[in-house]
Short mmCIF file of the C-alpha atoms (twelve columns), coordinates in Angstrom:
data_MODEL
# 
_entry.id   MODEL 
# 
loop_
_atom_site.group_PDB 
_atom_site.id 
_atom_site.type_symbol 
_atom_site.label_atom_id 
_atom_site.label_alt_id 
_atom_site.label_comp_id 
_atom_site.label_asym_id 
_atom_site.label_seq_id 
_atom_site.Cartn_x 
_atom_site.Cartn_y 
_atom_site.Cartn_z 
_atom_site.pdbx_PDB_model_num 
ATOM 1   C CA . UNK A 1   -14.271 58.153 -108.198 1 
ATOM 2   C CA . UNK A 2   -11.731 59.985 -110.310 1 
ATOM 3   C CA . UNK A 3   -9.480  62.939 -109.566 1 
ATOM 4   C CA . UNK A 4   -10.816 66.039 -111.332 1 
ATOM 5   C CA . UNK A 5   -8.394  67.948 -113.533 1 
ATOM 6   C CA . UNK A 6   -8.085  71.550 -114.662 1 
ATOM 7   C CA . UNK A 7   -10.247 70.598 -117.652 1 
ATOM 8   C CA . UNK A 8   -13.030 69.545 -115.263 1 
ATOM 9   C CA . UNK A 9   -12.752 72.830 -113.362 1 
ATOM 10  C CA . UNK A 10  -12.971 74.854 -116.582 1 
ATOM 11  C CA . UNK A 11  -16.094 72.891 -117.575 1 
ATOM 12  C CA . UNK A 12  -17.552 73.486 -114.113 1 
ATOM 13  C CA . UNK A 13  -17.100 77.221 -114.487 1 
ATOM 14  C CA . UNK A 14  -19.244 77.195 -117.635 1 
ATOM 15  C CA . UNK A 15  -22.019 75.428 -115.737 1 
ATOM 16  C CA . UNK A 16  -21.772 77.738 -112.718 1 
ATOM 17  C CA . UNK A 17  -21.427 81.118 -114.433 1 
ATOM 18  C CA . UNK A 18  -25.136 81.569 -115.291 1 
ATOM 19  C CA . UNK A 19  -26.038 81.236 -111.600 1 
ATOM 20  C CA . UNK A 20  -23.192 82.765 -109.564 1 
ATOM 21  C CA . UNK A 21  -21.316 86.051 -109.769 1 
ATOM 22  C CA . UNK A 22  -17.554 86.124 -109.360 1 
ATOM 23  C CA . UNK A 23  -16.604 86.825 -105.737 1 
ATOM 24  C CA . UNK A 24  -14.133 89.605 -104.857 1 
ATOM 25  C CA . UNK A 25  -10.450 89.129 -104.044 1 
ATOM 26  C CA . UNK A 26  -9.454  92.140 -101.960 1 
ATOM 27  C CA . UNK A 27  -6.461  93.441 -100.071 1 
ATOM 28  C CA . UNK A 28  -7.185  95.602 -97.011  1 
ATOM 29  C CA . UNK A 29  -4.209  97.697 -95.937  1 
ATOM 30  C CA . UNK A 30  -5.306  97.739 -92.288  1 
ATOM 31  C CA . UNK A 31  -5.679  93.962 -92.276  1 
ATOM 32  C CA . UNK A 32  -2.337  93.371 -93.990  1 
ATOM 33  C CA . UNK A 33  -0.632  95.714 -91.536  1 
ATOM 34  C CA . UNK A 34  -2.170  93.894 -88.571  1 
ATOM 35  C CA . UNK A 35  -1.156  90.477 -89.927  1 
ATOM 36  C CA . UNK A 36  2.313   91.582 -90.987  1 
ATOM 37  C CA . UNK A 37  1.817   90.011 -94.431  1 
ATOM 38  C CA . UNK A 38  0.241   91.335 -97.655  1 
ATOM 39  C CA . UNK A 39  -3.069  89.475 -97.486  1 
ATOM 40  C CA . UNK A 40  -5.650  89.088 -100.244 1 
ATOM 41  C CA . UNK A 41  -9.053  87.885 -99.036  1 
ATOM 42  C CA . UNK A 42  -11.197 85.705 -101.317 1 
ATOM 43  C CA . UNK A 43  -14.736 86.581 -100.236 1 
ATOM 44  C CA . UNK A 44  -16.716 83.354 -100.492 1 
ATOM 45  C CA . UNK A 45  -18.921 84.800 -97.733  1 
ATOM 46  C CA . UNK A 46  -20.456 86.861 -100.559 1 
ATOM 47  C CA . UNK A 47  -22.061 83.785 -102.153 1 
ATOM 48  C CA . UNK A 48  -25.889 83.480 -101.967 1 
ATOM 49  C CA . UNK A 49  -25.409 80.790 -99.288  1 
ATOM 50  C CA . UNK A 50  -22.618 82.865 -97.674  1 
ATOM 51  C CA . UNK A 51  -20.208 79.961 -98.286  1 
ATOM 52  C CA . UNK A 52  -18.091 78.479 -101.084 1 
ATOM 53  C CA . UNK A 53  -19.777 75.091 -101.416 1 
ATOM 54  C CA . UNK A 54  -22.597 76.348 -103.637 1 
ATOM 55  C CA . UNK A 55  -20.109 76.214 -106.529 1 
ATOM 56  C CA . UNK A 56  -19.835 72.443 -106.180 1 
ATOM 57  C CA . UNK A 57  -23.539 71.995 -105.529 1 
ATOM 58  C CA . UNK A 58  -24.538 73.618 -108.801 1 
ATOM 59  C CA . UNK A 59  -21.892 71.709 -110.744 1 
ATOM 60  C CA . UNK A 60  -23.094 68.361 -109.357 1 
ATOM 61  C CA . UNK A 61  -26.878 68.817 -109.324 1 
ATOM 62  C CA . UNK A 62  -26.878 70.243 -112.865 1 
ATOM 63  C CA . UNK A 63  -25.406 66.932 -114.121 1 
ATOM 64  C CA . UNK A 64  -27.818 64.483 -112.447 1 
ATOM 65  C CA . UNK A 65  -29.527 61.939 -114.642 1 
ATOM 66  C CA . UNK A 66  -33.273 62.049 -115.221 1 
ATOM 67  C CA . UNK A 67  -33.738 59.090 -112.861 1 
ATOM 68  C CA . UNK A 68  -31.617 60.685 -110.115 1 
ATOM 69  C CA . UNK A 69  -33.636 63.892 -110.367 1 
ATOM 70  C CA . UNK A 70  -36.867 61.912 -110.122 1 
ATOM 71  C CA . UNK A 71  -35.766 60.009 -106.987 1 
ATOM 72  C CA . UNK A 72  -34.159 62.992 -105.251 1 
ATOM 73  C CA . UNK A 73  -30.882 63.468 -103.388 1 
ATOM 74  C CA . UNK A 74  -29.755 63.091 -99.799  1 
ATOM 75  C CA . UNK A 75  -26.644 64.268 -97.998  1 
ATOM 76  C CA . UNK A 76  -25.251 65.021 -94.547  1 
ATOM 77  C CA . UNK A 77  -23.952 68.371 -93.446  1 
ATOM 78  C CA . UNK A 78  -23.163 70.644 -90.521  1 
ATOM 79  C CA . UNK A 79  -24.639 73.466 -92.592  1 
ATOM 80  C CA . UNK A 80  -22.810 74.934 -95.576  1 
ATOM 81  C CA . UNK A 81  -22.723 71.824 -97.749  1 
ATOM 82  C CA . UNK A 82  -26.388 71.281 -96.923  1 
ATOM 83  C CA . UNK A 83  -27.255 74.809 -97.991  1 
ATOM 84  C CA . UNK A 84  -25.384 74.256 -101.220 1 
ATOM 85  C CA . UNK A 85  -27.241 71.062 -102.125 1 
ATOM 86  C CA . UNK A 86  -30.568 72.536 -101.015 1 
ATOM 87  C CA . UNK A 87  -30.244 75.694 -103.132 1 
ATOM 88  C CA . UNK A 88  -28.823 73.897 -106.166 1 
ATOM 89  C CA . UNK A 89  -31.617 71.321 -105.946 1 
ATOM 90  C CA . UNK A 90  -34.218 74.080 -105.878 1 
ATOM 91  C CA . UNK A 91  -32.613 75.651 -108.962 1 
ATOM 92  C CA . UNK A 92  -32.978 72.397 -110.909 1 
ATOM 93  C CA . UNK A 93  -36.263 71.122 -109.469 1 
ATOM 94  C CA . UNK A 94  -34.826 68.241 -107.449 1 
ATOM 95  C CA . UNK A 95  -36.085 67.010 -104.063 1 
ATOM 96  C CA . UNK A 96  -33.341 67.304 -101.413 1 
ATOM 97  C CA . UNK A 97  -33.053 65.789 -97.927  1 
ATOM 98  C CA . UNK A 98  -30.333 67.121 -95.632  1 
ATOM 99  C CA . UNK A 99  -29.285 65.081 -92.595  1 
ATOM 100 C CA . UNK A 100 -27.819 67.196 -89.795  1 
ATOM 101 C CA . UNK A 101 -26.673 66.376 -86.251  1 
ATOM 102 C CA . UNK A 102 -28.876 67.234 -83.307  1 
ATOM 103 C CA . UNK A 103 -28.550 70.841 -82.097  1 
ATOM 104 C CA . UNK A 104 -27.129 72.172 -85.383  1 
ATOM 105 C CA . UNK A 105 -26.264 75.794 -86.208  1 
ATOM 106 C CA . UNK A 106 -29.804 77.287 -86.212  1 
ATOM 107 C CA . UNK A 107 -29.054 79.929 -88.850  1 
ATOM 108 C CA . UNK A 108 -27.738 77.306 -91.266  1 
ATOM 109 C CA . UNK A 109 -30.738 75.034 -90.701  1 
ATOM 110 C CA . UNK A 110 -33.151 77.922 -91.299  1 
ATOM 111 C CA . UNK A 111 -31.325 78.685 -94.543  1 
ATOM 112 C CA . UNK A 112 -31.515 75.047 -95.681  1 
ATOM 113 C CA . UNK A 113 -35.267 74.999 -95.020  1 
ATOM 114 C CA . UNK A 114 -35.707 78.313 -96.833  1 
ATOM 115 C CA . UNK A 115 -34.269 76.673 -99.952  1 
ATOM 116 C CA . UNK A 116 -36.994 74.026 -99.792  1 
ATOM 117 C CA . UNK A 117 -35.052 71.009 -98.506  1 
ATOM 118 C CA . UNK A 118 -36.271 68.546 -95.903  1 
ATOM 119 C CA . UNK A 119 -34.228 68.457 -92.660  1 
ATOM 120 C CA . UNK A 120 -33.566 65.231 -90.741  1 
ATOM 121 C CA . UNK A 121 -31.898 65.733 -87.343  1 
ATOM 122 C CA . UNK A 122 -30.169 62.598 -86.070  1 
ATOM 123 C CA . UNK A 123 -26.834 61.883 -84.394  1 
ATOM 124 C CA . UNK A 124 -24.470 63.616 -82.014  1 
ATOM 125 C CA . UNK A 125 -22.147 64.978 -84.713  1 
ATOM 126 C CA . UNK A 126 -21.458 65.044 -88.449  1 
ATOM 127 C CA . UNK A 127 -20.221 61.446 -88.571  1 
ATOM 128 C CA . UNK A 128 -23.472 60.116 -87.113  1 
ATOM 129 C CA . UNK A 129 -25.554 62.347 -89.374  1 
ATOM 130 C CA . UNK A 130 -23.589 61.003 -92.359  1 
ATOM 131 C CA . UNK A 131 -24.241 57.419 -91.302  1 
ATOM 132 C CA . UNK A 132 -27.952 58.197 -91.136  1 
ATOM 133 C CA . UNK A 133 -27.936 59.750 -94.621  1 
ATOM 134 C CA . UNK A 134 -26.190 56.691 -96.064  1 
ATOM 135 C CA . UNK A 135 -28.744 54.392 -94.401  1 
ATOM 136 C CA . UNK A 136 -31.705 56.363 -95.760  1 
ATOM 137 C CA . UNK A 137 -30.167 56.404 -99.236  1 
ATOM 138 C CA . UNK A 138 -29.863 52.607 -99.222  1 
ATOM 139 C CA . UNK A 139 -33.407 52.130 -97.935  1 
ATOM 140 C CA . UNK A 140 -35.188 54.632 -100.192 1 
ATOM 141 C CA . UNK A 141 -33.078 54.844 -103.345 1 
ATOM 142 C CA . UNK A 142 -32.057 58.491 -103.091 1 
ATOM 143 C CA . UNK A 143 -28.895 59.652 -104.847 1 
ATOM 144 C CA . UNK A 144 -26.469 59.973 -101.924 1 
ATOM 145 C CA . UNK A 145 -24.094 62.945 -102.182 1 
ATOM 146 C CA . UNK A 146 -20.924 62.520 -100.162 1 
ATOM 147 C CA . UNK A 147 -19.589 65.843 -98.907  1 
ATOM 148 C CA . UNK A 148 -16.034 65.043 -100.043 1 
ATOM 149 C CA . UNK A 149 -15.797 61.996 -102.307 1 
ATOM 150 C CA . UNK A 150 -17.531 63.673 -105.243 1 
ATOM 151 C CA . UNK A 151 -15.430 64.785 -108.237 1 
ATOM 152 C CA . UNK A 152 -18.124 67.225 -109.386 1 
ATOM 153 C CA . UNK A 153 -18.107 68.991 -106.007 1 
ATOM 154 C CA . UNK A 154 -14.319 69.301 -106.069 1 
ATOM 155 C CA . UNK A 155 -14.269 70.582 -109.653 1 
ATOM 156 C CA . UNK A 156 -16.972 73.113 -108.818 1 
ATOM 157 C CA . UNK A 157 -15.199 74.639 -105.834 1 
ATOM 158 C CA . UNK A 158 -11.950 74.575 -107.811 1 
ATOM 159 C CA . UNK A 159 -13.333 77.586 -109.687 1 
ATOM 160 C CA . UNK A 160 -12.246 79.636 -106.656 1 
ATOM 161 C CA . UNK A 161 -8.658  79.060 -107.769 1 
ATOM 162 C CA . UNK A 162 -9.404  80.138 -111.347 1 
ATOM 163 C CA . UNK A 163 -10.831 83.445 -110.140 1 
ATOM 164 C CA . UNK A 164 -7.922  84.077 -107.785 1 
ATOM 165 C CA . UNK A 165 -5.338  83.510 -110.518 1 
ATOM 166 C CA . UNK A 166 -7.217  85.800 -112.884 1 
ATOM 167 C CA . UNK A 167 -7.480  88.605 -110.328 1 
ATOM 168 C CA . UNK A 168 -4.037  88.292 -108.684 1 
ATOM 169 C CA . UNK A 169 -1.755  86.042 -110.753 1 
ATOM 170 C CA . UNK A 170 1.378   86.626 -108.672 1 
ATOM 171 C CA . UNK A 171 0.336   85.306 -105.265 1 
ATOM 172 C CA . UNK A 172 3.209   83.552 -103.488 1 
ATOM 173 C CA . UNK A 173 0.957   81.408 -101.290 1 
ATOM 174 C CA . UNK A 174 -2.711  80.513 -100.919 1 
ATOM 175 C CA . UNK A 175 -4.180  79.210 -97.656  1 
ATOM 176 C CA . UNK A 176 -7.392  77.159 -97.715  1 
ATOM 177 C CA . UNK A 177 -9.452  75.831 -94.766  1 
ATOM 178 C CA . UNK A 178 -9.886  72.051 -94.620  1 
ATOM 179 C CA . UNK A 179 -12.980 70.324 -93.261  1 
ATOM 180 C CA . UNK A 180 -13.556 67.431 -95.634  1 
ATOM 181 C CA . UNK A 181 -11.039 68.902 -98.046  1 
ATOM 182 C CA . UNK A 182 -13.068 69.608 -101.195 1 
ATOM 183 C CA . UNK A 183 -12.044 73.280 -101.202 1 
ATOM 184 C CA . UNK A 184 -8.329  72.643 -100.730 1 
ATOM 185 C CA . UNK A 185 -8.463  69.818 -103.286 1 
ATOM 186 C CA . UNK A 186 -10.155 71.937 -105.929 1 
ATOM 187 C CA . UNK A 187 -8.057  75.072 -105.385 1 
ATOM 188 C CA . UNK A 188 -4.784  73.139 -105.291 1 
ATOM 189 C CA . UNK A 189 -5.689  71.269 -108.498 1 
ATOM 190 C CA . UNK A 190 -5.963  74.598 -110.302 1 
ATOM 191 C CA . UNK A 191 -2.805  76.092 -108.842 1 
ATOM 192 C CA . UNK A 192 -0.641  73.052 -109.539 1 
ATOM 193 C CA . UNK A 193 -1.768  73.170 -113.181 1 
ATOM 194 C CA . UNK A 194 -1.661  76.939 -113.738 1 
ATOM 195 C CA . UNK A 195 0.692   78.427 -111.153 1 
ATOM 196 C CA . UNK A 196 2.849   75.645 -109.662 1 
ATOM 197 C CA . UNK A 197 5.226   78.136 -108.060 1 
ATOM 198 C CA . UNK A 198 2.417   79.298 -105.735 1 
ATOM 199 C CA . UNK A 199 2.454   77.397 -102.452 1 
ATOM 200 C CA . UNK A 200 -0.931  75.983 -101.432 1 
ATOM 201 C CA . UNK A 201 -1.353  75.421 -97.701  1 
ATOM 202 C CA . UNK A 202 -4.204  73.674 -95.885  1 
ATOM 203 C CA . UNK A 203 -5.364  74.593 -92.383  1 
ATOM 204 C CA . UNK A 204 -7.441  72.623 -89.922  1 
ATOM 205 C CA . UNK A 205 -8.538  73.103 -86.311  1 
ATOM 206 C CA . UNK A 206 -6.437  71.603 -83.521  1 
ATOM 207 C CA . UNK A 207 -9.665  70.219 -82.056  1 
ATOM 208 C CA . UNK A 208 -10.587 68.394 -85.300  1 
ATOM 209 C CA . UNK A 209 -7.379  67.298 -86.988  1 
ATOM 210 C CA . UNK A 210 -8.226  64.010 -88.710  1 
ATOM 211 C CA . UNK A 211 -7.308  65.264 -92.191  1 
ATOM 212 C CA . UNK A 212 -4.091  66.867 -90.971  1 
ATOM 213 C CA . UNK A 213 -3.068  63.582 -89.294  1 
ATOM 214 C CA . UNK A 214 -3.985  61.613 -92.420  1 
ATOM 215 C CA . UNK A 215 -2.000  63.984 -94.652  1 
ATOM 216 C CA . UNK A 216 1.017   63.643 -92.368  1 
ATOM 217 C CA . UNK A 217 0.867   59.861 -91.955  1 
ATOM 218 C CA . UNK A 218 -0.221  59.084 -95.547  1 
ATOM 219 C CA . UNK A 219 -2.986  56.801 -94.294  1 
ATOM 220 C CA . UNK A 220 -6.608  57.271 -93.277  1 
ATOM 221 C CA . UNK A 221 -6.867  58.580 -89.720  1 
ATOM 222 C CA . UNK A 222 -9.877  59.195 -87.484  1 
ATOM 223 C CA . UNK A 223 -10.209 61.054 -84.210  1 
ATOM 224 C CA . UNK A 224 -12.583 60.423 -81.359  1 
ATOM 225 C CA . UNK A 225 -13.646 64.047 -81.157  1 
ATOM 226 C CA . UNK A 226 -14.279 67.169 -83.189  1 
ATOM 227 C CA . UNK A 227 -14.914 69.781 -80.529  1 
ATOM 228 C CA . UNK A 228 -14.098 72.894 -82.512  1 
ATOM 229 C CA . UNK A 229 -16.573 75.789 -82.630  1 
ATOM 230 C CA . UNK A 230 -15.766 75.962 -86.361  1 
ATOM 231 C CA . UNK A 231 -18.437 73.515 -87.488  1 
ATOM 232 C CA . UNK A 232 -17.201 73.653 -91.088  1 
ATOM 233 C CA . UNK A 233 -13.980 72.003 -89.899  1 
ATOM 234 C CA . UNK A 234 -15.594 69.497 -87.533  1 
ATOM 235 C CA . UNK A 235 -14.810 66.175 -89.233  1 
ATOM 236 C CA . UNK A 236 -13.662 63.085 -87.287  1 
ATOM 237 C CA . UNK A 237 -12.514 61.137 -90.356  1 
ATOM 238 C CA . UNK A 238 -10.680 62.017 -93.546  1 
ATOM 239 C CA . UNK A 239 -12.295 61.433 -96.967  1 
ATOM 240 C CA . UNK A 240 -10.440 59.298 -99.509  1 
ATOM 241 C CA . UNK A 241 -10.639 61.384 -102.685 1 
ATOM 242 C CA . UNK A 242 -9.827  64.842 -101.254 1 
ATOM 243 C CA . UNK A 243 -7.051  63.331 -99.152  1 
ATOM 244 C CA . UNK A 244 -5.429  61.723 -102.185 1 
ATOM 245 C CA . UNK A 245 -5.505  65.037 -104.053 1 
ATOM 246 C CA . UNK A 246 -4.190  67.015 -101.087 1 
ATOM 247 C CA . UNK A 247 -1.329  64.565 -100.588 1 
ATOM 248 C CA . UNK A 248 -0.252  65.269 -104.163 1 
ATOM 249 C CA . UNK A 249 -0.862  69.008 -104.220 1 
ATOM 250 C CA . UNK A 250 -0.521  70.670 -100.817 1 
ATOM 251 C CA . UNK A 251 2.831   72.283 -100.006 1 
ATOM 252 C CA . UNK A 252 2.045   72.550 -96.305  1 
ATOM 253 C CA . UNK A 253 -0.600  71.931 -93.672  1 
ATOM 254 C CA . UNK A 254 -0.986  73.719 -90.333  1 
ATOM 255 C CA . UNK A 255 -3.255  73.546 -87.308  1 
ATOM 256 C CA . UNK A 256 -4.816  76.531 -85.564  1 
ATOM 257 C CA . UNK A 257 -6.340  76.793 -82.104  1 
ATOM 258 C CA . UNK A 258 -9.838  77.899 -81.187  1 
ATOM 259 C CA . UNK A 259 -8.517  81.213 -79.891  1 
ATOM 260 C CA . UNK A 260 -6.419  81.786 -83.013  1 
ATOM 261 C CA . UNK A 261 -9.557  81.451 -85.136  1 
ATOM 262 C CA . UNK A 262 -11.495 83.740 -82.811  1 
ATOM 263 C CA . UNK A 263 -8.720  86.335 -83.016  1 
ATOM 264 C CA . UNK A 264 -8.928  86.106 -86.822  1 
ATOM 265 C CA . UNK A 265 -12.715 86.612 -86.577  1 
ATOM 266 C CA . UNK A 266 -12.078 89.809 -84.648  1 
ATOM 267 C CA . UNK A 267 -9.474  91.001 -87.143  1 
ATOM 268 C CA . UNK A 268 -11.862 90.470 -90.045  1 
ATOM 269 C CA . UNK A 269 -14.570 92.444 -88.259  1 
ATOM 270 C CA . UNK A 270 -12.273 95.251 -87.146  1 
ATOM 271 C CA . UNK A 271 -9.903  95.645 -90.104  1 
ATOM 272 C CA . UNK A 272 -11.915 94.436 -93.102  1 
ATOM 273 C CA . UNK A 273 -15.456 95.050 -91.781  1 
ATOM 274 C CA . UNK A 274 -16.528 91.569 -92.837  1 
ATOM 275 C CA . UNK A 275 -17.933 88.529 -91.040  1 
ATOM 276 C CA . UNK A 276 -16.270 85.130 -91.159  1 
ATOM 277 C CA . UNK A 277 -17.443 81.942 -89.510  1 
ATOM 278 C CA . UNK A 278 -14.865 79.829 -87.679  1 
ATOM 279 C CA . UNK A 279 -13.822 77.848 -90.748  1 
ATOM 280 C CA . UNK A 280 -13.750 81.032 -92.807  1 
ATOM 281 C CA . UNK A 281 -11.372 82.642 -90.323  1 
ATOM 282 C CA . UNK A 282 -9.031  79.641 -90.194  1 
ATOM 283 C CA . UNK A 283 -6.974  80.652 -93.238  1 
ATOM 284 C CA . UNK A 284 -6.344  84.126 -91.809  1 
ATOM 285 C CA . UNK A 285 -5.431  82.534 -88.465  1 
ATOM 286 C CA . UNK A 286 -2.894  80.374 -90.306  1 
ATOM 287 C CA . UNK A 287 -1.415  83.417 -92.068  1 
ATOM 288 C CA . UNK A 288 -0.925  85.075 -88.682  1 
ATOM 289 C CA . UNK A 289 0.659   81.923 -87.272  1 
ATOM 290 C CA . UNK A 290 3.007   81.696 -90.274  1 
ATOM 291 C CA . UNK A 291 3.732   85.410 -90.549  1 
ATOM 292 C CA . UNK A 292 7.484   85.068 -90.073  1 
ATOM 293 C CA . UNK A 293 7.942   82.669 -92.979  1 
ATOM 294 C CA . UNK A 294 5.388   84.539 -95.111  1 
ATOM 295 C CA . UNK A 295 6.738   88.033 -94.470  1 
ATOM 296 C CA . UNK A 296 7.351   89.956 -97.686  1 
ATOM 297 C CA . UNK A 297 5.087   87.632 -99.695  1 
ATOM 298 C CA . UNK A 298 1.658   88.062 -101.226 1 
ATOM 299 C CA . UNK A 299 -0.742  85.636 -99.591  1 
ATOM 300 C CA . UNK A 300 -4.280  84.701 -100.637 1 
ATOM 301 C CA . UNK A 301 -6.605  83.514 -97.868  1 
ATOM 302 C CA . UNK A 302 -9.898  81.839 -98.708  1 
ATOM 303 C CA . UNK A 303 -12.635 83.213 -96.469  1 
ATOM 304 C CA . UNK A 304 -14.725 80.127 -97.086  1 
ATOM 305 C CA . UNK A 305 -17.925 81.221 -95.336  1 
ATOM 306 C CA . UNK A 306 -19.581 83.824 -93.157  1 
ATOM 307 C CA . UNK A 307 -22.383 81.837 -91.504  1 
ATOM 308 C CA . UNK A 308 -21.728 82.891 -87.934  1 
ATOM 309 C CA . UNK A 309 -24.728 83.239 -85.628  1 
ATOM 310 C CA . UNK A 310 -25.337 86.582 -83.931  1 
ATOM 311 C CA . UNK A 311 -24.797 84.980 -80.509  1 
ATOM 312 C CA . UNK A 312 -21.466 83.482 -81.590  1 
ATOM 313 C CA . UNK A 313 -20.335 86.797 -83.034  1 
ATOM 314 C CA . UNK A 314 -21.236 88.675 -79.855  1 
ATOM 315 C CA . UNK A 315 -19.355 86.118 -77.763  1 
ATOM 316 C CA . UNK A 316 -16.251 86.340 -79.968  1 
ATOM 317 C CA . UNK A 317 -16.208 90.139 -79.957  1 
ATOM 318 C CA . UNK A 318 -16.732 90.562 -76.218  1 
ATOM 319 C CA . UNK A 319 -14.183 87.927 -75.158  1 
ATOM 320 C CA . UNK A 320 -10.859 88.851 -76.765  1 
# 
């Protein structure tokens, strides 16, 4: 593994541009007024998979060797990473197997299948699904794609930062959700190279805080649970490569509660007329939590995904 640089991110953008349109960065006056901070929303929920990870998927799959394409790829996911690898694999004619935990988000699984990937359900949570994917890769020779320890994934999603700087070069802070940390790693790599005065802040769920604990302690930490409804944040263990990059680049790291993310979901729906999943709402929840120290500043929040089921959305909206 190596730490991707700005040069890698710029190369990734060239690979990605033929397949993905630039996503909007928008300020909504009603949303900013409600938050108490001038907020600019980076709409990764507008991607074809409704989540940011497709950027990394295309960057990685497009660079596979002939032998890797012949054998196929395998990965583990709670949904968005799996969609990314499935769609990118379809684009480049590669067989993809996605290992998910039992009882996964049904909308995300349907989307993965619609992109032509094979689904393997095994394990109680992401960690057990990941262990199964690693086992199958060893047994059958598939190219295993780790959801965090992959420089090409990190460089791909780093293109979010390039677009944000181009569209709003004077942001004072950028807040990025952290599950495995590829998004925060990629975005912070760009900002530290191009706009080091901008503060980059990570946010994780209180109910799944392994990366936060690892960032604080400067050693690998695991937790016995990941009970958050935000499945994109539900990791029990930190990943080595993203953690190393975040330790170097992040200016802050906060935790948000389940209700704080739900309140941010409601704000997005009511003030910006947009849908965010739990992980996608986490950055807005952090901006609200930090409003006193961010007041008077321009703040970018990465809405990392919008894959919220209809049942979850109804529950969030009816239970304020």
